[in-house]
Structure formats: C-alpha cells, structure tokens
Chimera marker file (.cmm) of the C-alpha trace (Angstrom):
<marker_set name="trace">
<marker id="1" x="-28.581" y="-41.246" z="-47.378" r="1" g="1" b="0" radius="0.5"/>
<marker id="2" x="-26.975" y="-39.022" z="-44.890" r="1" g="1" b="0" radius="0.5"/>
<marker id="3" x="-24.621" y="-40.863" z="-43.349" r="1" g="1" b="0" radius="0.5"/>
<marker id="4" x="-23.653" y="-41.061" z="-39.854" r="1" g="1" b="0" radius="0.5"/>
<marker id="5" x="-21.040" y="-39.074" z="-37.960" r="1" g="1" b="0" radius="0.5"/>
<marker id="6" x="-19.164" y="-42.425" z="-37.284" r="1" g="1" b="0" radius="0.5"/>
<marker id="7" x="-19.791" y="-44.049" z="-40.416" r="1" g="1" b="0" radius="0.5"/>
<marker id="8" x="-17.812" y="-40.980" z="-42.129" r="1" g="1" b="0" radius="0.5"/>
<marker id="9" x="-15.280" y="-40.685" z="-39.150" r="1" g="1" b="0" radius="0.5"/>
<marker id="10" x="-14.735" y="-44.847" z="-39.162" r="1" g="1" b="0" radius="0.5"/>
<marker id="11" x="-15.248" y="-46.134" z="-42.618" r="1" g="1" b="0" radius="0.5"/>
<marker id="12" x="-14.893" y="-43.210" z="-45.010" r="1" g="1" b="0" radius="0.5"/>
<marker id="13" x="-12.625" y="-41.381" z="-42.995" r="1" g="1" b="0" radius="0.5"/>
<marker id="14" x="-13.288" y="-38.064" z="-43.830" r="1" g="1" b="0" radius="0.5"/>
<marker id="15" x="-10.941" y="-36.232" z="-41.757" r="1" g="1" b="0" radius="0.5"/>
<marker id="16" x="-7.995" y="-38.126" z="-42.033" r="1" g="1" b="0" radius="0.5"/>
<marker id="17" x="-4.658" y="-36.317" z="-42.803" r="1" g="1" b="0" radius="0.5"/>
<marker id="18" x="-3.827" y="-39.041" z="-45.348" r="1" g="1" b="0" radius="0.5"/>
<marker id="19" x="-6.016" y="-37.945" z="-48.488" r="1" g="1" b="0" radius="0.5"/>
<marker id="20" x="-5.157" y="-41.418" z="-50.203" r="1" g="1" b="0" radius="0.5"/>
<marker id="21" x="-7.160" y="-43.022" z="-47.586" r="1" g="1" b="0" radius="0.5"/>
<marker id="22" x="-10.265" y="-40.803" z="-47.484" r="1" g="1" b="0" radius="0.5"/>
<marker id="23" x="-13.342" y="-41.915" z="-49.747" r="1" g="1" b="0" radius="0.5"/>
<marker id="24" x="-13.263" y="-40.055" z="-53.159" r="1" g="1" b="0" radius="0.5"/>
<marker id="25" x="-17.145" y="-41.190" z="-53.375" r="1" g="1" b="0" radius="0.5"/>
<marker id="26" x="-18.026" y="-39.101" z="-50.564" r="1" g="1" b="0" radius="0.5"/>
<marker id="27" x="-20.486" y="-36.118" z="-51.305" r="1" g="1" b="0" radius="0.5"/>
<marker id="28" x="-21.554" y="-33.107" z="-49.442" r="1" g="1" b="0" radius="0.5"/>
<marker id="29" x="-25.230" y="-32.196" z="-49.936" r="1" g="1" b="0" radius="0.5"/>
<marker id="30" x="-25.153" y="-29.296" z="-52.011" r="1" g="1" b="0" radius="0.5"/>
<marker id="31" x="-28.342" y="-27.507" z="-49.948" r="1" g="1" b="0" radius="0.5"/>
<marker id="32" x="-27.592" y="-28.589" z="-46.940" r="1" g="1" b="0" radius="0.5"/>
<marker id="33" x="-24.054" y="-28.734" z="-45.040" r="1" g="1" b="0" radius="0.5"/>
<marker id="34" x="-23.264" y="-31.223" z="-42.794" r="1" g="1" b="0" radius="0.5"/>
<marker id="35" x="-24.856" y="-33.883" z="-44.611" r="1" g="1" b="0" radius="0.5"/>
<marker id="36" x="-23.086" y="-36.261" z="-46.525" r="1" g="1" b="0" radius="0.5"/>
<marker id="37" x="-23.401" y="-39.336" z="-48.961" r="1" g="1" b="0" radius="0.5"/>
<marker id="38" x="-21.440" y="-42.081" z="-50.211" r="1" g="1" b="0" radius="0.5"/>
<marker id="39" x="-22.044" y="-41.665" z="-54.272" r="1" g="1" b="0" radius="0.5"/>
<marker id="40" x="-20.155" y="-45.431" z="-54.978" r="1" g="1" b="0" radius="0.5"/>
<marker id="41" x="-23.159" y="-47.424" z="-56.302" r="1" g="1" b="0" radius="0.5"/>
<marker id="42" x="-24.608" y="-44.506" z="-58.203" r="1" g="1" b="0" radius="0.5"/>
<marker id="43" x="-22.743" y="-46.241" z="-61.729" r="1" g="1" b="0" radius="0.5"/>
<marker id="44" x="-22.857" y="-42.521" z="-63.430" r="1" g="1" b="0" radius="0.5"/>
<marker id="45" x="-20.946" y="-40.634" z="-60.317" r="1" g="1" b="0" radius="0.5"/>
<marker id="46" x="-18.597" y="-43.227" z="-59.722" r="1" g="1" b="0" radius="0.5"/>
<marker id="47" x="-17.659" y="-43.590" z="-63.208" r="1" g="1" b="0" radius="0.5"/>
<marker id="48" x="-16.993" y="-39.720" z="-63.597" r="1" g="1" b="0" radius="0.5"/>
<marker id="49" x="-15.536" y="-39.915" z="-60.096" r="1" g="1" b="0" radius="0.5"/>
<marker id="50" x="-12.958" y="-42.609" z="-61.312" r="1" g="1" b="0" radius="0.5"/>
<marker id="51" x="-12.394" y="-40.935" z="-64.582" r="1" g="1" b="0" radius="0.5"/>
<marker id="52" x="-10.837" y="-37.509" z="-62.927" r="1" g="1" b="0" radius="0.5"/>
<marker id="53" x="-8.736" y="-38.837" z="-60.772" r="1" g="1" b="0" radius="0.5"/>
<marker id="54" x="-7.509" y="-41.900" z="-63.379" r="1" g="1" b="0" radius="0.5"/>
<marker id="55" x="-4.826" y="-39.764" z="-65.140" r="1" g="1" b="0" radius="0.5"/>
<marker id="56" x="-3.246" y="-38.483" z="-61.407" r="1" g="1" b="0" radius="0.5"/>
<marker id="57" x="-0.695" y="-40.762" z="-59.405" r="1" g="1" b="0" radius="0.5"/>
<marker id="58" x="-1.365" y="-40.688" z="-55.652" r="1" g="1" b="0" radius="0.5"/>
<marker id="59" x="1.195" y="-37.838" z="-55.274" r="1" g="1" b="0" radius="0.5"/>
<marker id="60" x="-0.279" y="-35.601" z="-57.218" r="1" g="1" b="0" radius="0.5"/>
<marker id="61" x="-3.868" y="-36.359" z="-55.590" r="1" g="1" b="0" radius="0.5"/>
<marker id="62" x="-2.383" y="-35.240" z="-52.172" r="1" g="1" b="0" radius="0.5"/>
<marker id="63" x="-0.910" y="-32.244" z="-53.698" r="1" g="1" b="0" radius="0.5"/>
<marker id="64" x="-4.288" y="-31.380" z="-54.715" r="1" g="1" b="0" radius="0.5"/>
<marker id="65" x="-6.010" y="-32.454" z="-52.097" r="1" g="1" b="0" radius="0.5"/>
<marker id="66" x="-8.110" y="-34.971" z="-54.127" r="1" g="1" b="0" radius="0.5"/>
<marker id="67" x="-9.326" y="-38.008" z="-51.648" r="1" g="1" b="0" radius="0.5"/>
<marker id="68" x="-8.290" y="-41.032" z="-53.380" r="1" g="1" b="0" radius="0.5"/>
<marker id="69" x="-9.182" y="-43.840" z="-51.062" r="1" g="1" b="0" radius="0.5"/>
<marker id="70" x="-11.970" y="-46.631" z="-52.058" r="1" g="1" b="0" radius="0.5"/>
<marker id="71" x="-13.168" y="-47.328" z="-49.151" r="1" g="1" b="0" radius="0.5"/>
<marker id="72" x="-16.652" y="-46.021" z="-48.697" r="1" g="1" b="0" radius="0.5"/>
<marker id="73" x="-19.464" y="-48.417" z="-48.846" r="1" g="1" b="0" radius="0.5"/>
<marker id="74" x="-22.348" y="-47.199" z="-51.190" r="1" g="1" b="0" radius="0.5"/>
<marker id="75" x="-26.078" y="-46.902" z="-50.168" r="1" g="1" b="0" radius="0.5"/>
<marker id="76" x="-28.862" y="-45.719" z="-52.288" r="1" g="1" b="0" radius="0.5"/>
<marker id="77" x="-29.234" y="-42.084" z="-52.409" r="1" g="1" b="0" radius="0.5"/>
<marker id="78" x="-31.939" y="-41.173" z="-50.207" r="1" g="1" b="0" radius="0.5"/>
<marker id="79" x="-31.842" y="-37.877" z="-48.358" r="1" g="1" b="0" radius="0.5"/>
<marker id="80" x="-34.359" y="-38.292" z="-45.402" r="1" g="1" b="0" radius="0.5"/>
<marker id="81" x="-32.853" y="-41.406" z="-44.195" r="1" g="1" b="0" radius="0.5"/>
<marker id="82" x="-29.861" y="-41.843" z="-41.300" r="1" g="1" b="0" radius="0.5"/>
<marker id="83" x="-27.771" y="-44.828" z="-42.332" r="1" g="1" b="0" radius="0.5"/>
<marker id="84" x="-23.864" y="-46.030" z="-41.827" r="1" g="1" b="0" radius="0.5"/>
<marker id="85" x="-22.617" y="-49.298" z="-40.341" r="1" g="1" b="0" radius="0.5"/>
<marker id="86" x="-23.388" y="-48.097" z="-36.938" r="1" g="1" b="0" radius="0.5"/>
<marker id="87" x="-27.294" y="-48.636" z="-37.682" r="1" g="1" b="0" radius="0.5"/>
<marker id="88" x="-29.454" y="-51.322" z="-38.504" r="1" g="1" b="0" radius="0.5"/>
<link id1="1" id2="2" r="1" g="1" b="0" radius="0.2"/>
<link id1="2" id2="3" r="1" g="1" b="0" radius="0.2"/>
<link id1="3" id2="4" r="1" g="1" b="0" radius="0.2"/>
<link id1="4" id2="5" r="1" g="1" b="0" radius="0.2"/>
<link id1="5" id2="6" r="1" g="1" b="0" radius="0.2"/>
<link id1="6" id2="7" r="1" g="1" b="0" radius="0.2"/>
<link id1="7" id2="8" r="1" g="1" b="0" radius="0.2"/>
<link id1="8" id2="9" r="1" g="1" b="0" radius="0.2"/>
<link id1="9" id2="10" r="1" g="1" b="0" radius="0.2"/>
<link id1="10" id2="11" r="1" g="1" b="0" radius="0.2"/>
<link id1="11" id2="12" r="1" g="1" b="0" radius="0.2"/>
<link id1="12" id2="13" r="1" g="1" b="0" radius="0.2"/>
<link id1="13" id2="14" r="1" g="1" b="0" radius="0.2"/>
<link id1="14" id2="15" r="1" g="1" b="0" radius="0.2"/>
<link id1="15" id2="16" r="1" g="1" b="0" radius="0.2"/>
<link id1="16" id2="17" r="1" g="1" b="0" radius="0.2"/>
<link id1="17" id2="18" r="1" g="1" b="0" radius="0.2"/>
<link id1="18" id2="19" r="1" g="1" b="0" radius="0.2"/>
<link id1="19" id2="20" r="1" g="1" b="0" radius="0.2"/>
<link id1="20" id2="21" r="1" g="1" b="0" radius="0.2"/>
<link id1="21" id2="22" r="1" g="1" b="0" radius="0.2"/>
<link id1="22" id2="23" r="1" g="1" b="0" radius="0.2"/>
<link id1="23" id2="24" r="1" g="1" b="0" radius="0.2"/>
<link id1="24" id2="25" r="1" g="1" b="0" radius="0.2"/>
<link id1="25" id2="26" r="1" g="1" b="0" radius="0.2"/>
<link id1="26" id2="27" r="1" g="1" b="0" radius="0.2"/>
<link id1="27" id2="28" r="1" g="1" b="0" radius="0.2"/>
<link id1="28" id2="29" r="1" g="1" b="0" radius="0.2"/>
<link id1="29" id2="30" r="1" g="1" b="0" radius="0.2"/>
<link id1="30" id2="31" r="1" g="1" b="0" radius="0.2"/>
<link id1="31" id2="32" r="1" g="1" b="0" radius="0.2"/>
<link id1="32" id2="33" r="1" g="1" b="0" radius="0.2"/>
<link id1="33" id2="34" r="1" g="1" b="0" radius="0.2"/>
<link id1="34" id2="35" r="1" g="1" b="0" radius="0.2"/>
<link id1="35" id2="36" r="1" g="1" b="0" radius="0.2"/>
<link id1="36" id2="37" r="1" g="1" b="0" radius="0.2"/>
<link id1="37" id2="38" r="1" g="1" b="0" radius="0.2"/>
<link id1="38" id2="39" r="1" g="1" b="0" radius="0.2"/>
<link id1="39" id2="40" r="1" g="1" b="0" radius="0.2"/>
<link id1="40" id2="41" r="1" g="1" b="0" radius="0.2"/>
<link id1="41" id2="42" r="1" g="1" b="0" radius="0.2"/>
<link id1="42" id2="43" r="1" g="1" b="0" radius="0.2"/>
<link id1="43" id2="44" r="1" g="1" b="0" radius="0.2"/>
<link id1="44" id2="45" r="1" g="1" b="0" radius="0.2"/>
<link id1="45" id2="46" r="1" g="1" b="0" radius="0.2"/>
<link id1="46" id2="47" r="1" g="1" b="0" radius="0.2"/>
<link id1="47" id2="48" r="1" g="1" b="0" radius="0.2"/>
<link id1="48" id2="49" r="1" g="1" b="0" radius="0.2"/>
<link id1="49" id2="50" r="1" g="1" b="0" radius="0.2"/>
<link id1="50" id2="51" r="1" g="1" b="0" radius="0.2"/>
<link id1="51" id2="52" r="1" g="1" b="0" radius="0.2"/>
<link id1="52" id2="53" r="1" g="1" b="0" radius="0.2"/>
<link id1="53" id2="54" r="1" g="1" b="0" radius="0.2"/>
<link id1="54" id2="55" r="1" g="1" b="0" radius="0.2"/>
<link id1="55" id2="56" r="1" g="1" b="0" radius="0.2"/>
<link id1="56" id2="57" r="1" g="1" b="0" radius="0.2"/>
<link id1="57" id2="58" r="1" g="1" b="0" radius="0.2"/>
<link id1="58" id2="59" r="1" g="1" b="0" radius="0.2"/>
<link id1="59" id2="60" r="1" g="1" b="0" radius="0.2"/>
<link id1="60" id2="61" r="1" g="1" b="0" radius="0.2"/>
<link id1="61" id2="62" r="1" g="1" b="0" radius="0.2"/>
<link id1="62" id2="63" r="1" g="1" b="0" radius="0.2"/>
<link id1="63" id2="64" r="1" g="1" b="0" radius="0.2"/>
<link id1="64" id2="65" r="1" g="1" b="0" radius="0.2"/>
<link id1="65" id2="66" r="1" g="1" b="0" radius="0.2"/>
<link id1="66" id2="67" r="1" g="1" b="0" radius="0.2"/>
<link id1="67" id2="68" r="1" g="1" b="0" radius="0.2"/>
<link id1="68" id2="69" r="1" g="1" b="0" radius="0.2"/>
<link id1="69" id2="70" r="1" g="1" b="0" radius="0.2"/>
<link id1="70" id2="71" r="1" g="1" b="0" radius="0.2"/>
<link id1="71" id2="72" r="1" g="1" b="0" radius="0.2"/>
<link id1="72" id2="73" r="1" g="1" b="0" radius="0.2"/>
<link id1="73" id2="74" r="1" g="1" b="0" radius="0.2"/>
<link id1="74" id2="75" r="1" g="1" b="0" radius="0.2"/>
<link id1="75" id2="76" r="1" g="1" b="0" radius="0.2"/>
<link id1="76" id2="77" r="1" g="1" b="0" radius="0.2"/>
<link id1="77" id2="78" r="1" g="1" b="0" radius="0.2"/>
<link id1="78" id2="79" r="1" g="1" b="0" radius="0.2"/>
<link id1="79" id2="80" r="1" g="1" b="0" radius="0.2"/>
<link id1="80" id2="81" r="1" g="1" b="0" radius="0.2"/>
<link id1="81" id2="82" r="1" g="1" b="0" radius="0.2"/>
<link id1="82" id2="83" r="1" g="1" b="0" radius="0.2"/>
<link id1="83" id2="84" r="1" g="1" b="0" radius="0.2"/>
<link id1="84" id2="85" r="1" g="1" b="0" radius="0.2"/>
<link id1="85" id2="86" r="1" g="1" b="0" radius="0.2"/>
<link id1="86" id2="87" r="1" g="1" b="0" radius="0.2"/>
<link id1="87" id2="88" r="1" g="1" b="0" radius="0.2"/>
</marker_set>
C-alpha cells in the first residue's frame, strides 16, 4: 500500500537527520516516484533487509546513509490503496 505522507513523516521518520531512527523497511516504488511502502510484513524482504545490515554497527550505518530504525508498521502490499495510522 502506498503510505500516507503523514505516516511516512511521523511513523517511518523518512526525513529525520538521524538515520538510526528512519525505518529500514521503507521502500520507494520502482515505477512511481513518491510512492512508499513498508515491507516489514513481507518475511522474505524483512529477512533480506535485516541480513544486509546485521554485520554493520550503527555508526557504520550512519556513515553509509542506511536507515536503521525498526519503527514502521507493516501493511500488506497493495499498490492502489492509501494507508497509514491517520486513515481508518
């Protein structure tokens, strides 16, 4: 699902200066710039993302500009439905 802008800013913390708080499961749509999804519920994606950062400490993540936060609620992937904490 496309996450609402408010959800991206207030829950996923996309534009925070501290990359250790920005959600690492947040993924931008390949075809539509500006559409964001949380991939935390997709076990294969979560495992891949967690595996990629498991060997790095937080200082290394920050240097590389890699988000390290585990703060984004997962939603099923539905590209044509807007979702977020601010919607029913």
